[in-house]
MDTraj code that builds the backbone (N, CA, C; nanometers):
import mdtraj as md
import numpy as np

residues = "MET PHE VAL PHE SER TYR PHE HIS ARG ASN ASP ASP ARG GLY ILE LEU LEU PRO ASN TRP SER ARG LEU GLN GLU ALA ALA SER GLN ILE THR GLY PRO GLU GLN LEU GLY SER MET VAL LEU TYR GLY THR PRO LEU THR GLY LEU SER PHE ASP ILE LEU ASP GLY PRO THR GLN THR VAL SER PHE THR PRO THR GLY TYR SER GLU SER ILE GLN PHE PRO SER LEU HIS LEU PHE SER GLN ASN TRP ASN GLY ALA ILE TYR ILE ILE ALA VAL ASN SER THR ASP GLN ASN VAL SER ALA GLN ILE SER ASN LEU PRO THR SER SER PRO LEU ALA ILE VAL LEU PHE GLN ASP ARG VAL VAL PRO VAL ILE ASP GLY GLN PHE VAL ASP SER PHE SER ALA TRP GLY VAL ASN LEU TYR LYS VAL GLU ASN GLU TRP PRO GLN".split()
xyz = np.array([
    [0.0856, -0.1123, 0.0008],
    [-0.0016, -0.0004, -0.0020],
    [0.0878, 0.1175, 0.0019],
    [0.0437, 0.2311, -0.0677],
    [0.1192, 0.3489, -0.0688],
    [0.0233, 0.4686, -0.0670],
    [0.0774, 0.5856, -0.0400],
    [-0.0037, 0.7094, -0.0384],
    [0.0450, 0.7929, -0.1588],
    [-0.0471, 0.8618, -0.2198],
    [-0.0182, 0.9498, -0.3325],
    [-0.0874, 1.0771, -0.3060],
    [-0.0111, 1.1853, -0.3237],
    [-0.0689, 1.3194, -0.2974],
    [-0.1425, 1.3695, -0.4240],
    [-0.2772, 1.3738, -0.4209],
    [-0.3487, 1.4262, -0.5277],
    [-0.3020, 1.5656, -0.5733],
    [-0.2659, 1.6433, -0.4766],
    [-0.2251, 1.7855, -0.5038],
    [-0.0951, 1.7837, -0.5956],
    [-0.0155, 1.6850, -0.5934],
    [0.1078, 1.6849, -0.6724],
    [0.0989, 1.6073, -0.8027],
    [-0.0190, 1.5509, -0.8352],
    [-0.0294, 1.4673, -0.9545],
    [0.0113, 1.5465, -1.0829],
    [-0.0067, 1.6787, -1.0824],
    [0.0220, 1.7480, -1.2027],
    [0.1621, 1.8150, -1.1991],
    [0.2381, 1.8040, -1.0936],
    [0.3742, 1.8659, -1.0841],
    [0.4617, 1.8216, -1.2018],
    [0.5509, 1.8993, -1.2392],
    [0.6483, 1.8789, -1.3468],
    [0.5740, 1.8411, -1.4821],
    [0.4705, 1.9207, -1.5162],
    [0.3884, 1.8966, -1.6356],
    [0.3168, 1.7690, -1.6427],
    [0.2775, 1.7090, -1.5308],
    [0.1979, 1.5938, -1.5275],
    [0.2755, 1.4604, -1.5393],
    [0.4012, 1.4640, -1.4978],
    [0.4763, 1.3447, -1.5097],
    [0.4291, 1.2363, -1.4121],
    [0.3560, 1.2693, -1.3079],
    [0.2990, 1.1706, -1.2227],
    [0.1668, 1.1203, -1.2554],
    [0.1040, 1.1735, -1.3683],
    [-0.0327, 1.1328, -1.4001],
    [-0.0349, 0.9881, -1.4194],
    [0.0561, 0.9181, -1.4855],
    [0.0420, 0.7678, -1.4939],
    [0.0331, 0.7003, -1.3568],
    [0.1160, 0.7479, -1.2614],
    [0.1054, 0.6958, -1.1266],
    [-0.0257, 0.7117, -1.0594],
    [-0.0819, 0.8425, -1.0892],
    [-0.2155, 0.8698, -1.0362],
    [-0.3167, 0.7722, -1.0924],
    [-0.3109, 0.7494, -1.2216],
    [-0.3902, 0.6538, -1.2965],
    [-0.3883, 0.5174, -1.2344],
    [-0.2723, 0.4650, -1.2099],
    [-0.2600, 0.3326, -1.1420],
    [-0.3145, 0.3310, -1.0090],
    [-0.2930, 0.4364, -0.9304],
    [-0.3550, 0.4453, -0.7939],
    [-0.5070, 0.4328, -0.7956],
    [-0.5742, 0.5113, -0.8963],
    [-0.7112, 0.5017, -0.9124],
    [-0.7549, 0.3612, -0.9492],
    [-0.6818, 0.2967, -1.0342],
    [-0.7206, 0.1650, -1.0878],
    [-0.7056, 0.0685, -0.9570],
    [-0.5988, 0.0760, -0.8788],
    [-0.5903, -0.0027, -0.7668],
    [-0.6966, 0.0224, -0.6605],
    [-0.7328, 0.1474, -0.6391],
    [-0.8379, 0.1824, -0.5378],
    [-0.9726, 0.1186, -0.5890],
    [-0.9998, 0.1261, -0.7166],
    [-1.1295, 0.0693, -0.7718],
    [-1.1287, -0.0942, -0.7558],
    [-1.0107, -0.1571, -0.7611],
    [-1.0019, -0.2926, -0.7531],
    [-1.0213, -0.3229, -0.6069],
    [-0.9711, -0.2525, -0.5134],
    [-0.9765, -0.2809, -0.3730],
    [-1.1165, -0.2683, -0.3262],
    [-1.1900, -0.1604, -0.3714],
    [-1.3230, -0.1396, -0.3239],
    [-1.4280, -0.2084, -0.4159],
    [-1.4011, -0.2741, -0.5211],
    [-1.4855, -0.3310, -0.6126],
    [-1.5573, -0.4546, -0.5705],
    [-1.6268, -0.5246, -0.6641],
    [-1.7032, -0.6427, -0.6219],
    [-1.6297, -0.7539, -0.5584],
    [-1.5015, -0.7659, -0.5856],
    [-1.4291, -0.8727, -0.5221],
    [-1.4058, -0.8522, -0.3706],
    [-1.4333, -0.7329, -0.3203],
    [-1.4193, -0.6875, -0.1821],
    [-1.2669, -0.7271, -0.1397],
    [-1.1775, -0.6811, -0.2050],
    [-1.0315, -0.7101, -0.1813],
    [-0.9891, -0.6369, -0.0544],
    [-1.0418, -0.5134, -0.0347],
    [-1.0114, -0.4418, 0.0890],
    [-1.0602, -0.5261, 0.2167],
    [-1.1862, -0.5767, 0.2050],
    [-1.2280, -0.6479, 0.3259],
    [-1.1468, -0.7854, 0.3363],
    [-1.1143, -0.8396, 0.2246],
    [-1.0390, -0.9680, 0.2295],
    [-0.9006, -0.9434, 0.3012],
    [-0.8405, -0.8289, 0.2640],
    [-0.7052, -0.7940, 0.3291],
    [-0.7263, -0.7735, 0.4817],
    [-0.8319, -0.7011, 0.5131],
    [-0.8565, -0.6614, 0.6519],
    [-0.9154, -0.7754, 0.7402],
    [-1.0048, -0.8472, 0.6767],
    [-1.0740, -0.9457, 0.7673],
    [-1.0623, -1.0872, 0.7303],
    [-0.9826, -1.1190, 0.6265],
    [-0.9575, -1.2578, 0.5887],
    [-0.8760, -1.3247, 0.6877],
    [-0.8687, -1.4617, 0.6804],
    [-0.7897, -1.5369, 0.7726],
    [-0.6542, -1.5605, 0.6950],
    [-0.5480, -1.5164, 0.7619],
    [-0.4091, -1.5489, 0.6913],
    [-0.3847, -1.6978, 0.6785],
    [-0.3247, -1.7268, 0.5612],
    [-0.2845, -1.8660, 0.5236],
    [-0.1388, -1.8845, 0.5331],
    [-0.1046, -1.9880, 0.5905],
    [0.0439, -2.0221, 0.5968],
    [0.0684, -2.1425, 0.5118],
    [0.1826, -2.1715, 0.4711],
    [0.2119, -2.2952, 0.4011],
    [0.2289, -2.2759, 0.2634],
    [0.1757, -2.1678, 0.1888],
    [0.1981, -2.1482, 0.0515],
    [0.3537, -2.1194, 0.0346],
    [0.4068, -2.1636, -0.0758],
    [0.5493, -2.1428, -0.1099],
    [0.5657, -2.1213, -0.2482],
    [0.6742, -2.0748, -0.2964],
    [0.7064, -2.0480, -0.4348],
    [0.8457, -2.0926, -0.4696],
    [0.8724, -2.1145, -0.5905],
    [1.0063, -2.1458, -0.6455],
    [1.0133, -2.0578, -0.7715],
    [1.1273, -1.9817, -0.7874],
    [1.1517, -1.9117, -0.9036],
    [1.2041, -2.0023, -1.0124],
    [1.1369, -2.0043, -1.1217],
    [1.1747, -2.1013, -1.2361],
    [1.2627, -2.0205, -1.3360],
    [1.2339, -1.8929, -1.3587],
    [1.3117, -1.8137, -1.4507],
    [1.3184, -1.6664, -1.4001],
    [1.4302, -1.5984, -1.4135],
    [1.4409, -1.4641, -1.3645],
    [1.5266, -1.4541, -1.2435],
    [1.5348, -1.3432, -1.1878],
    [1.6186, -1.3212, -1.0720],
    [1.5396, -1.3742, -0.9407],
    [1.6221, -1.4397, -0.8544],
    [1.5572, -1.4876, -0.7296],
    [1.5664, -1.3925, -0.6201],
    [1.6374, -1.2849, -0.6335],
    [1.6505, -1.1796, -0.5388],
    [1.6409, -1.0465, -0.6039],
    [1.6048, -0.9415, -0.5198],
    [1.6132, -0.8052, -0.5686],
    [1.7560, -0.7633, -0.5763],
    [1.7861, -0.6418, -0.6345],
    [1.9185, -0.5974, -0.6398],
    [1.9548, -0.5574, -0.4938],
    [2.0794, -0.5636, -0.4631],
    [2.1234, -0.5344, -0.3193],
    [2.1178, -0.3751, -0.3086],
    [2.0869, -0.3330, -0.1879],
    [2.0957, -0.1911, -0.1678],
    [2.1161, -0.1632, -0.0207],
    [2.1644, -0.0482, 0.0174],
    [2.1974, -0.0115, 0.1524],
    [2.1029, 0.0840, 0.1937],
    [2.0063, 0.0558, 0.2829],
    [1.9099, 0.1600, 0.3415],
    [1.9778, 0.2683, 0.4173],
    [1.9194, 0.3841, 0.4194],
    [1.9650, 0.4947, 0.4975],
    [1.9864, 0.4443, 0.6498],
    [2.1023, 0.4712, 0.7016],
    [2.1163, 0.4351, 0.8406],
    [2.1827, 0.2988, 0.8627],
    [2.2013, 0.2197, 0.7534],
    [2.2568, 0.0852, 0.7540],
    [2.3926, 0.0957, 0.6975],
    [2.4763, -0.0036, 0.7432],
    [2.6216, -0.0055, 0.6893],
    [2.6333, -0.1193, 0.5852],
    [2.5381, -0.2197, 0.5913],
    [2.5583, -0.3343, 0.5061],
    [2.4398, -0.3420, 0.4021],
    [2.4634, -0.3777, 0.2849],
    [2.3553, -0.3910, 0.1862],
    [2.2654, -0.5120, 0.2193],
    [2.1448, -0.5085, 0.1705],
    [2.0496, -0.6160, 0.1863],
    [1.9769, -0.6505, 0.0565],
    [1.9242, -0.7632, 0.0542],
    [1.8356, -0.8093, -0.0676],
    [1.7130, -0.8695, -0.0154],
    [1.6145, -0.8807, -0.0941],
    [1.4817, -0.9455, -0.0656],
    [1.4586, -1.0464, -0.1694],
    [1.3726, -1.1470, -0.1480],
    [1.3266, -1.2350, -0.2507],
    [1.2642, -1.1534, -0.3642],
    [1.2691, -1.2004, -0.4813],
    [1.2136, -1.1352, -0.5954],
    [1.0603, -1.1386, -0.5955],
    [1.0049, -1.2453, -0.5310],
    [0.8597, -1.2524, -0.5296],
    [0.8103, -1.2546, -0.3838],
    [0.7025, -1.1920, -0.3641],
    [0.6358, -1.1799, -0.2305],
    [0.4893, -1.2376, -0.2385],
    [0.4504, -1.3085, -0.1464],
    [0.3126, -1.3631, -0.1582],
    [0.2336, -1.3191, -0.0254],
    [0.1117, -1.2751, -0.0513],
    [0.0189, -1.2453, 0.0619],
    [-0.0999, -1.3351, 0.0362],
    [-0.1464, -1.4159, 0.1279],
    [-0.2588, -1.5020, 0.1012],
    [-0.3559, -1.4971, 0.2160],
    [-0.4803, -1.5042, 0.1821],
    [-0.5899, -1.5012, 0.2793],
    [-0.7001, -1.5999, 0.2394],
    [-0.7714, -1.6540, 0.3332],
    [-0.8968, -1.7240, 0.3057],
    [-1.0075, -1.6241, 0.3318],
    [-1.0974, -1.6068, 0.2406],
    [-1.2107, -1.5047, 0.2517],
    [-1.3283, -1.5530, 0.1773],
    [-1.4423, -1.5638, 0.2402],
    [-1.5690, -1.6045, 0.1754],
    [-1.5548, -1.7284, 0.1012],
    [-1.4854, -1.8261, 0.1580],
    [-1.4838, -1.9616, 0.0948],
    [-1.3809, -1.9710, -0.0230],
    [-1.2948, -1.8642, -0.0409],
    [-1.1993, -1.8794, -0.1465],
    [-1.0623, -1.8348, -0.0899],
    [-0.9620, -1.8873, -0.1608],
    [-0.8217, -1.8473, -0.1288],
    [-0.7857, -1.7270, -0.2217],
    [-0.7374, -1.6193, -0.1721],
    [-0.6804, -1.5179, -0.2405],
    [-0.5341, -1.4982, -0.2206],
    [-0.4732, -1.4875, -0.3400],
    [-0.3137, -1.4728, -0.3331],
    [-0.2850, -1.3451, -0.4004],
    [-0.2004, -1.2574, -0.3370],
    [-0.1480, -1.1401, -0.4128],
    [-0.0012, -1.1642, -0.4191],
    [0.0507, -1.1698, -0.5386],
    [0.1922, -1.2033, -0.5674],
    [0.2539, -1.0852, -0.6374],
    [0.3623, -1.0421, -0.5772],
    [0.4255, -0.9151, -0.6319],
    [0.5725, -0.9513, -0.6706],
    [0.6065, -0.9088, -0.7943],
    [0.7409, -0.9228, -0.8407],
    [0.8111, -0.7928, -0.8025],
    [0.9177, -0.8046, -0.7169],
    [0.9837, -0.6787, -0.6720],
    [1.1111, -0.6527, -0.7477],
    [1.1186, -0.6971, -0.8703],
    [1.2386, -0.6763, -0.9507],
    [1.2000, -0.6059, -1.0834],
    [1.3002, -0.5501, -1.1539],
    [1.2778, -0.4796, -1.2851],
    [1.2906, -0.5774, -1.3968],
    [1.2781, -0.7096, -1.3700],
    [1.2891, -0.8142, -1.4771],
    [1.1637, -0.9051, -1.4652],
    [1.1338, -0.9668, -1.5798],
    [1.0264, -1.0716, -1.5721],
    [1.0676, -1.1940, -1.4914],
    [0.9715, -1.2538, -1.4308],
    [0.9915, -1.3740, -1.3324],
    [0.8859, -1.4705, -1.3679],
    [0.9218, -1.5940, -1.3696],
    [0.8333, -1.7100, -1.3851],
    [0.8434, -1.7797, -1.2544],
    [0.7386, -1.8237, -1.1893],
    [0.7414, -1.8881, -1.0614],
    [0.6374, -2.0025, -1.0545],
    [0.6630, -2.0984, -0.9599],
    [0.5718, -2.1963, -0.9336],
    [0.5302, -2.1718, -0.7911],
    [0.3928, -2.1669, -0.7700],
    [0.3317, -2.1455, -0.6406],
    [0.2758, -2.2744, -0.5971],
    [0.3094, -2.3227, -0.4719],
    [0.2768, -2.4561, -0.4340],
    [0.2012, -2.4613, -0.2925],
    [0.1524, -2.5757, -0.2652],
    [0.0808, -2.6090, -0.1404],
    [-0.0675, -2.5585, -0.1392],
    [-0.1251, -2.5516, -0.2475],
    [-0.2719, -2.5160, -0.2601],
    [-0.3484, -2.6457, -0.2429],
    [-0.4792, -2.6381, -0.2146],
    [-0.5612, -2.7588, -0.2074],
    [-0.5626, -2.8277, -0.3333],
    [-0.5399, -2.9572, -0.3325],
    [-0.5381, -3.0453, -0.4568],
    [-0.6638, -3.0478, -0.5241],
    [-0.7757, -3.0162, -0.4604],
    [-0.9089, -3.0249, -0.5220],
    [-0.9391, -2.9023, -0.6060],
    [-0.8630, -2.8064, -0.5986],
    [-0.8732, -2.6698, -0.6742],
    [-0.8263, -2.7021, -0.8214],
    [-0.9154, -2.6916, -0.9209],
    [-0.8688, -2.7119, -1.0559],
    [-0.8077, -2.5865, -1.1298],
    [-0.8340, -2.4719, -1.0716],
    [-0.7760, -2.3570, -1.1388],
    [-0.7702, -2.2312, -1.0454],
    [-0.6856, -2.1389, -1.0834],
    [-0.6774, -2.0123, -1.0127],
    [-0.7128, -1.9020, -1.1124],
    [-0.8183, -1.8221, -1.0759],
    [-0.8583, -1.7128, -1.1571],
    [-0.7619, -1.5941, -1.1333],
    [-0.7039, -1.5469, -1.2479],
    [-0.6145, -1.4212, -1.2286],
    [-0.7042, -1.3020, -1.2436],
    [-0.7351, -1.2388, -1.1262],
    [-0.8311, -1.1251, -1.1249],
    [-0.7746, -1.0066, -1.2044],
    [-0.8658, -0.9328, -1.2731],
    [-0.8328, -0.8193, -1.3560],
    [-0.7470, -0.8447, -1.4716],
    [-0.7307, -0.9740, -1.5156],
    [-0.6472, -1.0032, -1.6323],
    [-0.7218, -1.1007, -1.7277],
    [-0.8498, -1.1392, -1.7033],
    [-0.9252, -1.2206, -1.7895],
    [-0.8528, -1.3505, -1.8310],
    [-0.7979, -1.4128, -1.7308],
    [-0.7330, -1.5491, -1.7649],
    [-0.7374, -1.6313, -1.6395],
    [-0.7112, -1.7601, -1.6472],
    [-0.6995, -1.8587, -1.5451],
    [-0.5770, -1.9370, -1.5691],
    [-0.5163, -1.9929, -1.4542],
    [-0.4061, -2.0832, -1.4642],
    [-0.4496, -2.2121, -1.4078],
    [-0.4185, -2.3271, -1.4597],
    [-0.4459, -2.4531, -1.4080],
    [-0.3781, -2.4895, -1.2720],
    [-0.4382, -2.5473, -1.1768],
    [-0.3744, -2.5885, -1.0560],
    [-0.3728, -2.7429, -1.0620],
    [-0.2455, -2.7897, -1.0660],
    [-0.2226, -2.9377, -1.0877],
    [-0.1454, -2.9825, -0.9609],
    [-0.1974, -3.0762, -0.8974],
    [-0.1363, -3.1328, -0.7812],
    [-0.1113, -3.0256, -0.6647],
    [-0.1942, -2.9284, -0.6591],
    [-0.1837, -2.8210, -0.5559],
    [-0.0734, -2.7132, -0.5918],
    [-0.0464, -2.7011, -0.7175],
    [0.0524, -2.6028, -0.7522],
    [0.0212, -2.5451, -0.8941],
    [0.0705, -2.4249, -0.9275],
    [0.0561, -2.3641, -1.0552],
    [0.1813, -2.2831, -1.0920],
    [0.2033, -2.2566, -1.2180],
    [0.3110, -2.1842, -1.2714],
    [0.2544, -2.0591, -1.3356],
    [0.3109, -1.9411, -1.3116],
    [0.2699, -1.8247, -1.3810],
    [0.3824, -1.7360, -1.4010],
    [0.3706, -1.6266, -1.4863],
    [0.4769, -1.5295, -1.5171],
    [0.4266, -1.3963, -1.4580],
    [0.5350, -1.3186, -1.4247],
    [0.5085, -1.1838, -1.3629],
    [0.5951, -1.0818, -1.4349],
    [0.5338, -0.9884, -1.4906],
    [0.6129, -0.8793, -1.5552],
    [0.7008, -0.8051, -1.4597],
    [0.7931, -0.7326, -1.5003],
    [0.8714, -0.6422, -1.4196],
    [0.7872, -0.5615, -1.3261],
    [0.8127, -0.5629, -1.2013],
    [0.7326, -0.4906, -1.1006],
    [0.5873, -0.5371, -1.0989],
    [0.5568, -0.6523, -1.1580],
    [0.4182, -0.6869, -1.1833],
    [0.3495, -0.7446, -1.0557],
    [0.2133, -0.7350, -1.0492],
    [0.1312, -0.7914, -0.9517],
    [0.0218, -0.8722, -1.0051],
    [0.0155, -0.9976, -0.9551],
    [-0.0950, -1.0841, -0.9983],
    [-0.1753, -1.1169, -0.8764],
    [-0.3130, -1.1077, -0.8933],
    [-0.4109, -1.1445, -0.7855],
    [-0.4866, -1.2647, -0.8308],
    [-0.4772, -1.3581, -0.7519],
    [-0.5391, -1.4916, -0.7794],
    [-0.6565, -1.5216, -0.6785],
    [-0.7648, -1.5887, -0.7347],
    [-0.8661, -1.6320, -0.6526],
    [-0.8833, -1.7875, -0.6810],
    [-0.8735, -1.8601, -0.5855],
    [-0.8915, -2.0121, -0.5879],
    [-1.0152, -2.0389, -0.5103],
    [-1.1155, -2.0943, -0.5777],
    [-1.2377, -2.1217, -0.5217],
    [-1.2358, -2.2562, -0.4487],
    [-1.2078, -2.2465, -0.3234],
    [-1.2039, -2.3706, -0.2411],
    [-1.1711, -2.3320, -0.0986],
    [-1.2151, -2.4122, 0.0031],
    [-1.1826, -2.3870, 0.1433],
    [-1.0372, -2.4464, 0.1613],
    [-0.9598, -2.3790, 0.2362],
    [-0.8317, -2.4345, 0.2758],
    [-0.8492, -2.5495, 0.3635],
    [-0.7828, -2.6611, 0.3435],
    [-0.7943, -2.7808, 0.4299],
    [-0.7616, -2.7519, 0.5692],
    [-0.8335, -2.8060, 0.6551],
    [-0.8128, -2.7869, 0.8011],
    [-0.7069, -2.8915, 0.8505],
])
top = md.Topology()
chain = top.add_chain()
for i, resn in enumerate(residues, 1):
    res = top.add_residue(resn, chain, resSeq=i)
    for name in ("N", "CA", "C"):
        top.add_atom(name, md.element.get_by_symbol(name[0]), res)
traj = md.Trajectory(xyz[None], top)
């Protein structure tokens, strides 16, 4: 989540207008019919999901944050998963400037597919896992229609 100053959207001859447009798009997705905002706030966190990078960088570039003396890196992919209204939601974020392909695992084996929200596509879930691609800095939101096994 991030904050964008509406006041500054037109600074420097509108250079931030594409950012403003993406923020508006994200806000409409969060408040839209999928109730993603409620899912994030009130869903039940899921543990056990994992991923393996199949192609692309496995880590972000190293950097040294202000106040630190040593550089750090993070995994290239980050997963946030919740159980909400009988479905599993996964938000997967590519934190690199390169395309990444990954396998996401440990889903219920009875789930035949994952709907990629806002992209008009689905990916097959086979033996509790699926493979998908992520554009540079890309975000994929998945909905898997099934209760998480207890």
